[in-house]
LUMZA-431482 format. One record per residue: residue number from 1; x, z, y of N, C-alpha, C in turn; residue in three letters. Coordinates in nm, 3 decimals, always signed. Each point is the difference from the previous one (the first is absolute). Example, Ala and Ser with C-alpha at 12.3 -4.5 7.8 and 13.67 -1.06 7.14 Angstrom:
// residues 2
ATOM|nr|n_u|n_w|n_v|ca_u|ca_w|ca_v|c_u|c_w|c_v|rest
ATOM|1|+1.319|+0.780|-0.569|-0.089|+0.000|+0.119|+0.090|+0.000|+0.120|Ala
ATOM|2|-0.035|-0.072|+0.105|+0.082|+0.006|+0.119|-0.077|+0.073|+0.109|Ser
***
This chain:
// residues 158
ATOM|nr|n_u|n_w|n_v|ca_u|ca_w|ca_v|c_u|c_w|c_v|rest
ATOM|1|+5.538|-0.555|+5.529|-0.086|-0.145|+0.032|-0.049|+0.050|+0.108|Met
ATOM|2|-0.065|-0.185|+0.056|-0.032|+0.013|+0.111|-0.150|+0.002|+0.024|Gly
ATOM|3|-0.062|-0.039|+0.034|-0.219|-0.043|-0.004|+0.047|-0.104|-0.035|Trp
ATOM|4|-0.102|-0.024|-0.051|-0.094|-0.168|-0.045|-0.095|+0.024|+0.044|Thr
ATOM|5|-0.032|-0.127|+0.081|-0.185|-0.038|+0.078|+0.023|-0.167|+0.009|Gly
ATOM|6|-0.133|-0.060|+0.065|-0.139|+0.092|+0.004|-0.048|-0.021|-0.088|Glu
ATOM|7|-0.084|+0.097|-0.003|-0.106|+0.015|-0.108|-0.157|-0.014|+0.066|Phe
ATOM|8|-0.124|-0.065|-0.048|-0.135|+0.022|+0.007|-0.051|+0.155|-0.011|Asp
ATOM|9|+0.044|+0.075|-0.040|-0.039|+0.113|-0.108|+0.107|+0.118|-0.101|Ser
ATOM|10|-0.099|+0.071|-0.038|+0.113|+0.117|-0.038|-0.022|-0.079|-0.192|Ala
ATOM|11|-0.124|-0.083|+0.045|-0.049|+0.014|-0.189|+0.145|-0.113|-0.050|Lys
ATOM|12|-0.039|-0.148|+0.149|+0.095|-0.125|-0.035|+0.129|+0.089|-0.041|Glu
ATOM|13|+0.107|+0.116|+0.044|+0.097|-0.011|-0.035|+0.000|+0.081|-0.128|Ile
ATOM|14|-0.064|+0.091|-0.034|-0.045|+0.089|-0.160|+0.023|-0.106|-0.088|Arg
ATOM|15|-0.055|-0.104|+0.018|+0.031|-0.154|-0.051|+0.058|-0.039|-0.030|Glu
ATOM|16|+0.082|-0.011|+0.148|+0.143|-0.134|-0.055|+0.093|+0.104|-0.018|Thr
ATOM|17|+0.050|+0.142|+0.065|+0.111|+0.031|-0.099|-0.044|+0.082|-0.113|Val
ATOM|18|-0.122|-0.009|-0.117|-0.002|-0.020|-0.159|-0.008|-0.155|-0.009|Ile
ATOM|19|+0.015|-0.037|+0.039|+0.003|-0.113|-0.071|+0.156|-0.041|+0.064|Lys
ATOM|20|+0.075|-0.034|+0.048|+0.133|+0.025|+0.007|+0.074|+0.050|-0.062|Asp
ATOM|21|-0.004|+0.101|-0.059|+0.015|+0.152|-0.071|-0.001|-0.081|-0.190|Trp
ATOM|22|-0.106|-0.021|+0.006|-0.035|-0.068|-0.120|+0.134|-0.105|-0.027|Glu
ATOM|23|-0.045|-0.138|+0.085|+0.102|-0.113|+0.054|+0.133|+0.060|-0.023|Ala
ATOM|24|+0.097|+0.090|+0.010|+0.089|+0.054|+0.005|+0.002|+0.043|-0.143|Ser
ATOM|25|-0.081|-0.041|-0.155|-0.004|+0.081|-0.107|-0.051|+0.135|-0.062|Gly
ATOM|26|-0.035|+0.098|+0.137|-0.028|+0.099|-0.017|-0.203|+0.047|+0.006|Tyr
ATOM|27|-0.014|+0.077|-0.125|-0.151|+0.023|-0.040|-0.004|+0.152|+0.092|Thr
ATOM|28|-0.149|-0.066|+0.087|-0.041|+0.178|+0.038|-0.053|+0.069|-0.075|Ile
ATOM|29|+0.049|+0.118|+0.036|-0.096|+0.100|-0.139|-0.083|+0.074|+0.095|Leu
ATOM|30|-0.020|-0.022|+0.073|-0.105|+0.039|+0.089|+0.040|+0.046|+0.166|Asp
ATOM|31|-0.118|+0.007|+0.020|+0.013|+0.001|+0.202|-0.109|+0.068|+0.068|Ser
ATOM|32|-0.021|+0.038|+0.095|-0.062|+0.175|+0.073|+0.053|-0.053|+0.118|Ala
ATOM|33|-0.115|+0.066|+0.112|+0.028|-0.026|+0.149|-0.034|+0.161|-0.023|Ser
ATOM|34|+0.082|-0.012|+0.160|+0.002|+0.165|+0.012|-0.090|+0.028|+0.181|Thr
ATOM|35|-0.008|-0.118|+0.038|-0.028|+0.004|+0.117|-0.013|-0.193|+0.022|Ala
ATOM|36|-0.120|-0.022|+0.118|+0.007|-0.189|+0.013|+0.195|-0.071|-0.011|Trp
ATOM|37|+0.089|+0.135|+0.100|+0.107|-0.065|+0.037|+0.067|+0.020|-0.114|Ser
ATOM|38|+0.009|+0.100|-0.093|+0.088|-0.045|-0.135|-0.048|+0.007|-0.151|Lys
ATOM|39|+0.074|-0.058|-0.082|-0.042|-0.025|-0.151|+0.075|+0.021|-0.114|Phe
ATOM|40|-0.024|-0.007|-0.083|+0.151|+0.073|-0.108|+0.014|-0.109|-0.096|Trp
ATOM|41|+0.115|-0.052|-0.004|+0.021|-0.077|-0.158|+0.075|+0.063|-0.135|Ile
ATOM|42|-0.018|+0.008|-0.049|+0.095|+0.026|-0.187|+0.019|-0.099|-0.050|Ala
ATOM|43|+0.099|-0.030|+0.024|+0.069|-0.099|-0.071|+0.050|-0.002|-0.108|Leu
ATOM|44|+0.044|-0.096|-0.154|+0.017|-0.009|-0.067|+0.117|-0.136|-0.009|Ala
ATOM|45|+0.159|+0.010|-0.073|+0.037|-0.128|-0.072|+0.086|+0.076|-0.038|Lys
ATOM|46|+0.038|-0.104|-0.169|+0.088|+0.019|-0.045|-0.009|+0.134|-0.034|Asp
ATOM|47|+0.093|+0.102|+0.067|+0.000|+0.186|-0.081|-0.032|+0.054|+0.085|Asn
ATOM|48|-0.025|-0.039|+0.181|-0.013|+0.061|+0.128|-0.119|+0.018|-0.026|Glu
ATOM|49|-0.064|+0.098|+0.103|-0.124|+0.015|+0.084|+0.046|+0.138|+0.124|Ser
ATOM|50|-0.066|-0.080|+0.073|-0.004|+0.041|+0.119|-0.154|+0.030|+0.123|Phe
ATOM|51|+0.069|+0.048|+0.033|-0.122|-0.036|+0.168|+0.040|-0.040|+0.078|Ile
ATOM|52|-0.152|-0.097|+0.055|+0.079|-0.066|+0.129|-0.126|+0.026|+0.172|Val
ATOM|53|+0.041|+0.038|+0.081|-0.044|+0.060|+0.100|-0.051|-0.124|+0.095|Leu
ATOM|54|-0.165|-0.001|+0.001|+0.033|-0.174|+0.157|-0.075|+0.054|+0.040|Val
ATOM|55|+0.115|+0.045|+0.127|-0.076|+0.036|+0.173|-0.093|-0.064|+0.075|Ser
ATOM|56|-0.066|-0.021|+0.032|-0.094|-0.060|+0.083|-0.028|+0.014|+0.112|Ile
ATOM|57|+0.064|-0.104|+0.130|-0.082|+0.015|+0.106|-0.021|-0.132|+0.089|Glu
ATOM|58|-0.126|+0.037|+0.090|-0.049|-0.075|+0.099|+0.066|-0.055|+0.108|Lys
ATOM|59|+0.029|-0.089|+0.062|+0.019|-0.059|+0.143|-0.088|-0.073|+0.025|Arg
ATOM|60|+0.008|-0.010|+0.173|-0.111|-0.055|+0.016|-0.056|-0.114|-0.046|Glu
ATOM|61|-0.072|+0.033|-0.058|-0.117|-0.043|-0.135|+0.013|-0.019|-0.100|Gly
ATOM|62|+0.133|-0.035|-0.026|+0.092|-0.088|-0.161|+0.022|+0.147|-0.072|Lys
ATOM|63|-0.011|+0.024|-0.123|+0.091|+0.127|-0.079|+0.157|-0.082|-0.044|Phe
ATOM|64|+0.056|+0.079|-0.034|+0.143|+0.003|-0.019|+0.051|+0.114|-0.138|Trp
ATOM|65|+0.094|-0.001|-0.070|-0.007|+0.101|-0.115|+0.190|-0.022|-0.021|Phe
ATOM|66|+0.014|+0.096|-0.057|+0.139|+0.035|-0.025|-0.036|+0.122|-0.139|Lys
ATOM|67|+0.059|-0.121|-0.080|+0.047|+0.126|-0.173|+0.124|+0.055|-0.025|Asp
ATOM|68|-0.008|+0.151|-0.007|+0.071|-0.012|-0.050|+0.006|+0.080|-0.128|Ile
ATOM|69|+0.114|+0.018|-0.084|+0.020|+0.045|-0.161|+0.056|+0.150|-0.013|Ser
ATOM|70|-0.053|+0.061|-0.063|+0.062|+0.129|-0.005|+0.094|+0.107|-0.022|Glu
ATOM|71|+0.117|-0.126|-0.026|+0.152|-0.024|+0.032|+0.052|+0.046|+0.125|Glu
ATOM|72|-0.107|-0.095|+0.114|+0.037|-0.004|+0.135|-0.064|+0.141|+0.072|Glu
ATOM|73|-0.030|+0.089|-0.128|-0.052|+0.120|+0.056|-0.118|-0.015|+0.145|His
ATOM|74|-0.158|-0.044|-0.086|-0.062|-0.021|+0.151|-0.030|+0.057|+0.134|Pro
ATOM|75|+0.016|+0.124|+0.008|-0.008|+0.203|+0.041|-0.142|-0.035|+0.035|Tyr
ATOM|76|-0.141|-0.053|-0.068|-0.094|+0.050|-0.028|-0.019|+0.049|-0.128|Thr
ATOM|77|-0.089|+0.081|-0.046|-0.021|+0.109|-0.132|-0.130|-0.024|-0.009|Tyr
ATOM|78|-0.101|-0.079|-0.003|-0.147|+0.029|+0.013|+0.019|-0.117|-0.162|Ser
ATOM|79|+0.049|-0.077|-0.054|+0.038|-0.087|-0.076|-0.116|+0.076|-0.190|Cys
ATOM|80|-0.044|-0.047|-0.053|-0.117|+0.114|-0.056|+0.031|-0.025|-0.138|Pro
ATOM|81|-0.015|+0.120|-0.017|+0.166|+0.040|-0.113|-0.109|-0.026|-0.139|Leu
ATOM|82|-0.083|-0.056|-0.026|-0.028|-0.100|-0.097|+0.077|-0.147|-0.047|Asp
ATOM|83|+0.016|-0.031|+0.170|+0.142|-0.143|-0.026|+0.100|+0.109|-0.045|Leu
ATOM|84|+0.072|+0.049|+0.103|+0.104|-0.003|-0.035|+0.046|+0.099|-0.159|Leu
ATOM|85|-0.137|+0.077|-0.058|+0.072|+0.014|-0.185|-0.027|-0.144|-0.062|Lys
ATOM|86|-0.071|-0.113|+0.037|+0.047|-0.057|+0.000|+0.107|-0.154|-0.008|Lys
ATOM|87|+0.068|+0.077|+0.058|+0.140|-0.054|-0.056|+0.100|+0.081|+0.034|Thr
ATOM|88|+0.149|-0.019|-0.058|+0.101|+0.052|-0.007|+0.080|+0.095|+0.129|Lys
ATOM|89|+0.009|-0.124|+0.088|+0.039|-0.044|+0.107|+0.155|-0.072|+0.031|Gly
ATOM|90|+0.107|+0.042|+0.100|+0.099|-0.033|-0.012|+0.129|+0.052|-0.017|Ile
ATOM|91|+0.089|+0.012|-0.090|+0.130|+0.083|+0.007|+0.092|+0.035|+0.113|Asp
ATOM|92|-0.089|+0.034|+0.093|+0.093|+0.021|+0.123|-0.011|+0.154|+0.049|Ser
ATOM|93|+0.042|-0.011|+0.135|-0.039|+0.124|+0.060|-0.122|+0.040|+0.081|Asp
ATOM|94|+0.016|-0.131|+0.068|-0.112|-0.021|+0.066|-0.142|-0.009|-0.037|Asp
ATOM|95|+0.003|-0.084|-0.099|-0.117|-0.022|-0.121|-0.041|+0.223|-0.033|Ser
ATOM|96|+0.059|+0.056|-0.110|+0.024|+0.118|-0.002|-0.023|+0.097|+0.093|Arg
ATOM|97|-0.010|-0.047|+0.141|+0.061|+0.089|+0.079|-0.174|-0.004|+0.072|Glu
ATOM|98|-0.062|-0.119|-0.037|-0.116|-0.033|+0.072|-0.102|+0.026|-0.092|Trp
ATOM|99|+0.013|-0.015|-0.138|-0.117|+0.069|-0.120|-0.011|+0.095|+0.051|Arg
ATOM|100|+0.102|+0.113|+0.004|-0.026|+0.148|+0.018|-0.124|+0.058|+0.113|Lys
ATOM|101|+0.074|-0.082|+0.124|-0.100|-0.001|+0.118|-0.161|-0.029|-0.015|Asn
ATOM|102|+0.053|-0.082|-0.072|-0.228|-0.085|-0.046|+0.011|+0.132|-0.038|Val
ATOM|103|+0.003|+0.059|-0.122|-0.011|+0.091|-0.077|-0.015|+0.096|+0.069|Phe
ATOM|104|+0.087|+0.081|+0.058|-0.046|+0.061|+0.147|-0.118|-0.023|+0.091|Gln
ATOM|105|+0.044|-0.085|+0.054|-0.110|-0.025|+0.047|-0.196|+0.027|-0.046|Phe
ATOM|106|-0.015|-0.018|-0.079|-0.095|+0.016|-0.071|+0.007|+0.096|-0.072|His
ATOM|107|+0.079|+0.107|+0.008|-0.051|+0.129|-0.065|+0.028|+0.097|+0.170|Ala
ATOM|108|+0.031|-0.014|+0.080|-0.027|+0.034|+0.140|-0.149|+0.006|+0.053|Asn
ATOM|109|-0.086|-0.163|-0.065|-0.061|-0.012|-0.009|-0.161|+0.068|-0.020|Lys
ATOM|110|+0.054|+0.107|-0.055|-0.067|+0.071|-0.102|+0.021|+0.123|+0.033|Cys
ATOM|111|+0.089|+0.034|+0.040|+0.004|+0.141|+0.081|-0.096|+0.056|+0.117|Glu
ATOM|112|-0.025|+0.087|-0.011|-0.121|+0.122|+0.107|+0.129|+0.085|+0.029|Lys
ATOM|113|-0.016|+0.004|+0.128|+0.032|+0.131|+0.098|-0.059|+0.041|+0.074|Tyr
ATOM|114|+0.016|+0.146|+0.003|-0.080|+0.086|+0.113|+0.087|-0.031|+0.102|Glu
ATOM|115|-0.129|+0.104|+0.135|+0.020|+0.060|+0.057|+0.208|+0.088|+0.062|Leu
ATOM|116|+0.073|-0.036|+0.053|+0.098|+0.007|-0.008|+0.107|+0.023|-0.044|Gly
ATOM|117|-0.052|-0.076|-0.142|+0.129|-0.035|-0.101|+0.080|-0.143|+0.091|Asp
ATOM|118|+0.177|+0.094|-0.041|+0.139|-0.083|+0.079|-0.013|-0.118|-0.114|Glu
ATOM|119|+0.012|-0.046|+0.044|+0.017|-0.223|-0.085|+0.106|-0.030|+0.118|Val
ATOM|120|+0.055|-0.118|-0.073|+0.157|-0.163|+0.038|-0.077|-0.051|+0.031|Leu
ATOM|121|+0.012|-0.069|+0.086|-0.001|-0.129|+0.060|+0.059|-0.072|+0.056|Val
ATOM|122|+0.080|-0.098|-0.091|+0.123|-0.077|+0.013|+0.096|+0.080|+0.025|Tyr
ATOM|123|+0.049|+0.054|-0.023|+0.054|+0.172|-0.028|+0.012|+0.119|+0.117|Asp
ATOM|124|-0.154|-0.012|+0.067|+0.004|+0.071|+0.130|-0.153|+0.083|-0.069|Lys
ATOM|125|+0.107|+0.181|+0.046|-0.099|+0.058|-0.043|-0.205|+0.056|+0.104|Ala
ATOM|126|-0.065|-0.023|-0.057|-0.156|+0.028|+0.054|-0.046|+0.049|-0.038|Tyr
ATOM|127|-0.146|+0.137|+0.059|-0.052|+0.032|-0.070|-0.138|-0.044|+0.014|Ile
ATOM|128|-0.085|-0.019|-0.085|-0.177|-0.002|-0.033|-0.068|+0.040|+0.134|Val
ATOM|129|-0.034|-0.054|+0.062|-0.083|+0.085|+0.091|-0.189|-0.064|-0.010|Thr
ATOM|130|+0.016|-0.114|-0.050|-0.209|-0.028|-0.019|-0.001|-0.091|-0.126|Gly
ATOM|131|-0.127|-0.086|-0.005|+0.002|-0.073|-0.105|-0.089|-0.129|+0.065|Arg
ATOM|132|+0.060|-0.140|+0.050|-0.080|-0.027|+0.077|-0.030|-0.158|-0.084|Ile
ATOM|133|-0.109|+0.026|-0.072|-0.095|-0.089|-0.097|+0.162|+0.032|-0.137|Lys
ATOM|134|+0.062|-0.153|-0.024|+0.024|+0.012|-0.154|+0.160|+0.006|+0.066|Lys
ATOM|135|+0.019|-0.003|+0.171|+0.145|+0.094|-0.013|-0.051|+0.156|+0.081|Ser
ATOM|136|+0.168|+0.028|+0.027|+0.067|+0.142|+0.047|+0.038|-0.047|+0.160|Tyr
ATOM|137|-0.022|+0.102|+0.049|+0.023|+0.050|+0.155|+0.157|+0.095|-0.020|Glu
ATOM|138|+0.079|-0.038|+0.021|+0.089|+0.076|-0.008|+0.139|+0.082|+0.123|Ile
ATOM|139|+0.071|+0.018|-0.002|+0.062|+0.043|+0.133|+0.131|+0.026|-0.039|Leu
ATOM|140|+0.079|-0.100|+0.076|+0.125|+0.007|+0.018|+0.062|+0.155|+0.007|Ser
ATOM|141|+0.086|+0.062|-0.069|+0.071|+0.114|-0.035|+0.110|-0.081|+0.104|Met
ATOM|142|+0.049|-0.098|+0.065|+0.114|-0.062|+0.035|-0.045|-0.019|+0.218|Glu
ATOM|143|-0.110|-0.015|-0.038|-0.018|-0.030|+0.195|-0.170|+0.051|+0.004|Asn
ATOM|144|-0.054|+0.044|-0.076|-0.114|+0.091|+0.036|-0.140|-0.098|+0.048|Gly
ATOM|145|+0.020|-0.107|-0.053|-0.095|-0.149|-0.014|-0.119|+0.014|-0.092|Lys
ATOM|146|-0.099|-0.041|+0.023|-0.035|-0.019|-0.131|-0.048|-0.174|-0.023|Lys
ATOM|147|-0.001|-0.013|-0.125|-0.076|-0.135|-0.096|-0.035|+0.015|-0.085|Tyr
ATOM|148|-0.077|-0.128|-0.038|-0.067|-0.032|-0.090|+0.080|-0.071|-0.141|Lys
ATOM|149|-0.062|+0.039|-0.128|+0.102|-0.097|-0.043|-0.068|+0.078|-0.166|Cys
ATOM|150|+0.030|-0.091|-0.084|-0.025|-0.018|-0.152|+0.081|+0.058|-0.034|Gly
ATOM|151|-0.100|+0.105|-0.188|+0.096|+0.049|-0.078|+0.058|-0.127|-0.066|Ala
ATOM|152|-0.029|-0.102|+0.002|+0.124|-0.095|-0.066|+0.152|-0.007|+0.026|Ser
ATOM|153|+0.029|+0.032|+0.113|+0.133|+0.031|+0.109|+0.031|+0.128|-0.023|Lys
ATOM|154|-0.110|+0.113|-0.017|+0.052|+0.162|+0.015|+0.011|+0.048|-0.177|Met
ATOM|155|+0.123|+0.084|+0.022|+0.022|+0.102|-0.133|+0.085|+0.125|+0.054|Arg
ATOM|156|-0.034|+0.060|-0.082|+0.026|+0.193|+0.030|+0.143|-0.008|+0.036|Arg
ATOM|157|-0.005|+0.123|+0.016|+0.132|-0.003|+0.157|+0.079|+0.111|-0.161|Lys
ATOM|158|+0.074|+0.005|-0.025|+0.038|+0.119|-0.115|+0.110|+0.076|+0.071|Val
***
């Protein structure tokens, strides 16, 4: 699906999207924002319930949005767990994989790393070399370069 616009505010988009889903017969179980540019909606209709990500962009002073169902695997995993727990999800491999990744994202956010720990980021090996506020400084074992990375993208190398 492409981008839909042009709106005057992110708030206007939120109101429009919710109204459109309700007009299609869905019940809004809950919603939450994780940034000004993302909000999540937990929907239900008949015997199905699932999550939709609404991604928002600002272009030339106007706001645009794209809504992406969990069935389409939105490739962002910051969906609040309480919304996830209110829905059953869609019976598809992409939906199951996305839900698994959301739980892993939240588990990783709680993980603490020490200097010298070996970690994987997108299946590439790094060593933790420092702490930068809520993030970590990591050293690539492949190219020797240092990067800043949040714990949610890291996992322990086994």
